[in-house]
N, C-alpha and C positions, 0 to 999 in steps of 0.2 A: 859358948862363954872365951870369952875373950880377958887374958891379962899383962901386962904388962911389968914386964925383966930389964932392966934398963933401959938401954933403946930399941927393944925389942916389943912387939906385939906378937902374943903370941895365942894362936887361935885355938879353940879344943872342941872335939864334939861335933855334934853334924853344923855342915852349914851348904843351907837348904834354903830357896823362898819363904819356908815359914816363919824362917828366922835371923834374915837377911840384913831388912831394916834395919831392928834394931845395931847389927852388930857393925852395922855402915857408922852411923851412928858413932860410934863409942871408939873404934876406930880415928874415925878423922878426927876428934878430939886430940886422942892418942898425940895424933900427929899434928897435929897444933902445936902441940905439947912437948914434939923434938922428936916423938920414936921416927926408925926410923931405918926399920928391918920387921918388913912381917911373916913370922915363925907359924908354916902349916902343917908342921911333926906332927901333933897330937891333934888333923883334923878327920874326923872318921868320915861319918856319907856328905857327900857332898852334888853340889847341881849345877848348874852350868850359872848359875845366881852367885855361887864365890869365884867365877871367871869377873864378871860381871865389879863382884863387892871388891878383888887387889886394883881394876884399874880405874876404880873411881879414889877409894884411893892414892894411888899411885898419881891423880890429877890433884888431889889437895892438896899431895908431898909438893908436887911443883908450883900450883900457886901461893905457897910457902918458901918456893926456892930451894927448895932443897928434892933430893931426891929419895923413895923407899925403893928398901932393894927386898928382894922375895926369898924367904930358906925355905930348903922342906915344902917343895912342891911335890903333892900326890902323883902321882901317875898317869889318873884319871881325871885332874887339870890339868895338866900340860896335853893330855891327850882326845881333849874338852878345844884346848887353845889351836893344839894344829887344825882341828877340826872347821873352826873359823876363821882361820890364815892369817893367826895373832897372834903366834906362840912366840915370836919375836919380841914384845911387849912386855913376856915374863920373861925369856932369855935373856934379853939384855938387864935385866935386873935382880940376878942371881947375889944371894950373900951366901956366902962359906957357913958353915950349921957351927952353931958353938963350939970349943972340944967341952969333953965332962974328964975333967981329973980328978 
């Protein structure tokens, strides 16, 4: 599931090959509408398709002359990025977690 909270795209539940195509398009639409942060704090199961999703979203933001920050990346995802040698593509786009007061 994807929901928008202000300028954040919040991903929740699994992000796997089975559902990544729908999430890709939903996220692209939100980015075109001005979303600036992708928050993965509620993601459960994921596979390498989640990495491809984030990179595609970042490309979409750049196409619009903006950047897309990433927040609350699951450890498994950063491990996959390191394995593929592209961790710097994710680490350079870190966003602070929202404070809950």
